[in-house]
Each structure stands twice: as C-alpha cells, then as structure tokens.
KEPAMAR-471258 format. One record per residue: x, y, z of N, C-alpha, C, O in turn; residue in one letter; residue number from 1. Coordinates in steps of 0.001 Angstrom, whole numbers. Atoms other than C-alpha are relative to their C-alpha. Example, Ala and Ser with C-alpha at 12.3 -4.5 7.8 and 13.67 -1.06 7.14 Angstrom:
// KEPAMAR-471258
<<890, -1190, 0>, <12300, -4500, 7800>, <900, 1200, 0>, <1936, 1181, 665>, "A", 1>,
<<-820, -1190, -60>, <13670, -1060, 7140>, <-770, 1090, 730>, <-261, 2198, 899>, "S", 2>,
// end
This chain:
// KEPAMAR-471258
<<-561, -666, -1157>, <154681, 104622, 136875>, <1344, -646, 352>, <1630, -1784, -19>, "M", 1>,
<<-1258, 546, -506>, <158068, 104176, 138441>, <-13, 20, 1521>, <-1001, 451, 2117>, "N", 2>,
<<-47, 79, -1454>, <159166, 103665, 142056>, <-219, 1342, 677>, <-937, 1428, 1673>, "G", 3>,
<<134, -1328, -605>, <159436, 107396, 142794>, <-1429, 516, -130>, <-1960, 1118, 804>, "A", 4>,
<<1381, -451, 200>, <156003, 108130, 141317>, <-959, -780, 891>, <-1890, -208, 1458>, "A", 5>,
<<827, 824, -890>, <154447, 105214, 143222>, <107, 490, 1444>, <-895, 595, 2151>, "D", 6>,
<<-220, -471, -1361>, <155997, 106472, 146451>, <-691, 1339, 230>, <-1332, 1541, 1261>, "E", 7>,
<<638, -1316, -122>, <154796, 110037, 145851>, <-1515, -139, 77>, <-2163, 535, 878>, "A", 8>,
<<1455, 205, -10>, <151263, 108823, 145109>, <-446, -616, 1328>, <-1475, -224, 1879>, "Q", 9>,
<<351, 640, -1265>, <151228, 106612, 148211>, <66, 999, 1155>, <-822, 1021, 2008>, "A", 10>,
<<-125, -997, -1066>, <152453, 109423, 150463>, <-1133, 1010, -93>, <-1690, 1411, 929>, "I", 11>,
<<1112, -927, 187>, <149864, 111771, 148985>, <-1308, -623, 493>, <-2178, 80, 1008>, "Y", 12>,
<<1221, 695, -422>, <147199, 109128, 149740>, <-45, -217, 1512>, <-1078, -611, 2054>, "A", 13>,
<<30, 77, -1452>, <148260, 109094, 153394>, <652, -1216, 630>, <413, -1497, 1805>, "G", 14>,
<<-663, 1158, -608>, <150389, 105993, 153888>, <951, 454, 1099>, <1429, 1589, 1093>, "V", 15>,
<<-930, -324, -1081>, <152537, 105882, 157001>, <1440, -244, -421>, <2354, 406, 84>, "Q", 16>,
<<-1344, 306, 467>, <155526, 104409, 155200>, <-106, -693, -1351>, <-1144, -1261, -1693>, "D", 17>,
<<-24, 617, 1325>, <156514, 103153, 151775>, <1417, -461, -278>, <2366, 296, -73>, "F", 18>,
<<-1303, 518, 382>, <159390, 100948, 150654>, <-100, -460, -1449>, <-954, -1272, -1806>, "I", 19>,
<<-18, 385, 1413>, <160205, 100645, 146963>, <602, -1384, -170>, <1419, -1831, 636>, "R", 20>,
<<-604, 1279, 355>, <160989, 97311, 145368>, <919, 224, -1185>, <590, 1046, -2039>, "K", 21>,
<<-587, 884, -998>, <163597, 95990, 145080>, <499, 823, 1180>, <973, 1945, 1002>, "P", 22>,
<<-378, -754, -1192>, <164370, 97019, 148640>, <1305, -525, 581>, <1703, -1666, 350>, "F", 23>,
<<-1226, 349, -715>, <167538, 96996, 150681>, <-410, -635, 1325>, <-1137, -6, 2093>, "D", 24>,
<<390, 655, -1249>, <167178, 94483, 153551>, <337, 823, 1242>, <-424, 815, 2209>, "P", 25>,
<<-371, -823, -1161>, <169010, 96835, 155940>, <-1014, 1125, 192>, <-1361, 1466, 1323>, "A", 26>,
<<1018, -1053, -78>, <166503, 99592, 155101>, <-1288, -563, 588>, <-1926, 83, 1420>, "L", 27>,
<<1215, 628, -531>, <163616, 97211, 155796>, <109, -204, 1510>, <-837, 76, 2246>, "L", 28>,
<<-203, 221, -1436>, <165081, 96297, 159203>, <-87, 1321, 756>, <-694, 1379, 1825>, "V", 29>,
<<67, -1312, -664>, <165525, 99993, 160085>, <-1426, 524, 53>, <-1849, 1059, 1078>, "R", 30>,
<<1386, -495, 26>, <161971, 100867, 159031>, <-887, -768, 962>, <-1698, -170, 1670>, "R", 31>,
<<803, 813, -925>, <160426, 97971, 160952>, <354, 361, 1440>, <-533, 498, 2282>, "V", 32>,
<<-425, -403, -1342>, <162498, 98888, 164019>, <-582, 1339, 402>, <-989, 1527, 1549>, "G", 33>,
<<583, -1328, -265>, <161293, 102485, 163746>, <-1487, -126, 340>, <-1961, 503, 1287>, "R", 34>,
<<1428, 178, -274>, <157647, 101379, 163601>, <-222, -642, 1368>, <-1143, -261, 2090>, "M", 35>,
<<137, 637, -1313>, <158114, 99145, 166635>, <268, 1002, 1111>, <-452, 1026, 2109>, "I", 36>,
<<-296, -1015, -1019>, <159705, 101991, 168604>, <-1138, 1010, 113>, <-1503, 1410, 1218>, "R", 37>,
<<1077, -993, -19>, <156928, 104407, 167605>, <-1271, -541, 634>, <-2016, 202, 1275>, "L", 38>,
<<1258, 589, -472>, <154149, 101987, 168535>, <183, -956, 1171>, <-760, -1646, 1558>, "R", 39>,
<<-302, 958, -1051>, <155824, 100024, 171318>, <-796, 190, 1267>, <-1002, -771, 2008>, "G", 40>,
<<733, -248, -1247>, <153840, 101671, 174106>, <-1501, -210, -146>, <-2241, -93, 830>, "D", 41>,
<<1436, 236, 213>, <150455, 100919, 172555>, <-379, -1404, 449>, <453, -2311, 437>, "R", 42>,
<<421, 1351, -381>, <148396, 97985, 173782>, <102, -944, -1192>, <-113, -545, -2336>, "P", 43>,
<<-189, 980, 1073>, <149008, 94836, 171795>, <-1335, -402, -633>, <-1428, -583, -1847>, "R", 44>,
<<1286, 446, 533>, <145367, 93852, 171460>, <-1124, 508, 892>, <-1038, 438, 2118>, "H", 45>,
<<1218, -370, -711>, <142001, 95228, 172454>, <-1137, -666, -760>, <-1315, -433, -1956>, "V", 46>,
<<1095, 667, 687>, <139006, 93072, 171703>, <-1095, 1006, -343>, <-1186, 2067, 274>, "D", 47>,
<<1017, -908, 519>, <136087, 94658, 169882>, <-968, 451, 1081>, <-1317, 1631, 1130>, "L", 48>,
<<958, -344, -1049>, <133720, 94559, 172874>, <586, 1073, 931>, <-98, 2034, 1284>, "R", 49>,
<<-657, -984, -871>, <136218, 96445, 175066>, <154, 1334, -713>, <-114, 2385, -132>, "T", 50>,
<<-177, -1238, 764>, <136977, 98982, 172339>, <-1317, 751, -138>, <-1348, 1974, 3>, "A", 51>,
<<1303, -654, 138>, <133278, 99677, 171791>, <-479, 559, 1331>, <-1070, 1638, 1370>, "L", 52>,
<<411, -479, -1324>, <132633, 100003, 175530>, <751, 1270, 352>, <164, 2207, 892>, "A", 53>,
<<-796, -1196, -281>, <135465, 102513, 175865>, <-508, 1164, -836>, <-670, 2270, -321>, "I", 54>,
<<503, -1056, 877>, <134199, 104495, 172857>, <-1351, 515, 468>, <-1599, 1720, 425>, "D", 55>,
<<1325, -421, -467>, <130640, 104532, 174244>, <113, 838, 1263>, <-608, 1823, 1421>, "C", 56>,
<<-184, -771, -1236>, <131824, 105764, 177631>, <536, 1392, -307>, <133, 2363, 332>, "E", 57>,
<<-566, -1301, 359>, <133816, 108562, 176006>, <-1024, 871, -724>, <-1007, 2095, -596>, "L", 58>,
<<961, -750, 790>, <130942, 109549, 173733>, <-1243, 402, 792>, <-1934, 1349, 417>, "A", 59>,
<<1212, -276, -771>, <128200, 109526, 176376>, <168, 1274, 823>, <1224, 1505, 1413>, "A", 60>,
<<-51, -1177, -868>, <127375, 112801, 178103>, <78, -429, 1459>, <-421, -1501, 1802>, "P", 61>,
<<-188, 393, -1399>, <128251, 112778, 181831>, <-1295, -350, 720>, <-1319, -1317, 1482>, "P", 62>,
<<1239, 300, -709>, <124641, 112876, 183050>, <-664, -1285, -515>, <-1444, -1904, 209>, "N", 63>,
<<536, 1261, 522>, <123736, 109929, 180791>, <618, -1178, 738>, <-63, -2166, 1011>, "A", 64>,
<<-665, 1054, -751>, <126311, 107795, 182607>, <-600, -112, 1406>, <-749, -1220, 1920>, "M", 65>,
<<573, 13, -1349>, <124799, 108781, 185980>, <-1373, -682, -24>, <-1713, -1411, 908>, "A", 66>,
<<1329, 634, 103>, <121310, 107695, 184803>, <126, -1500, -126>, <-716, -2232, 394>, "R", 67>,
<<-175, 1433, 183>, <122667, 104273, 183800>, <346, -685, 1308>, <36, -1863, 1490>, "Q", 68>,
<<-415, 604, -1271>, <124057, 103690, 187280>, <-1142, -160, 974>, <-1028, -962, 1900>, "M", 69>,
<<1112, 64, -949>, <120703, 104187, 189045>, <-972, -1074, -354>, <-1968, -1260, 346>, "H", 70>,
// end
C-alpha cells in the first residue's frame, strides 16, 4: 500500500483524521488546532462512575426513577 491507499482505507474504516508520513509539521499543527477547536467545549474528564450514573438516568423510564426516590 502507499500513503493514499492507507488514507483511503482509514477513512473508509471511520477514522476522524489521518496524516500521512512523512508529514508537514505545519499541517500537523493545523490539524491538532482544528481538533481542539472542535472539541474545546467538551468536558475534559468524566470519571467512569459519573458517566455510568448519567447513562443509567437517561436509560431509565421516568416512572422507574420515581420508584427509586420513595
């Protein structure tokens, strides 16, 4: 495979970004900056316990939550 084929295969597999080697340092800086801008508003860290609690609350039917409170 070559760089173009590797990139095409990676994009087909669902990667968010791909940089061929050897890479241009300026391109790397632009790509990293883009990722930071796209994800800058997301929380930096959520511990597993909190993430699971949030998921359980979202997945539970409304009346199930009311039963837990009584």
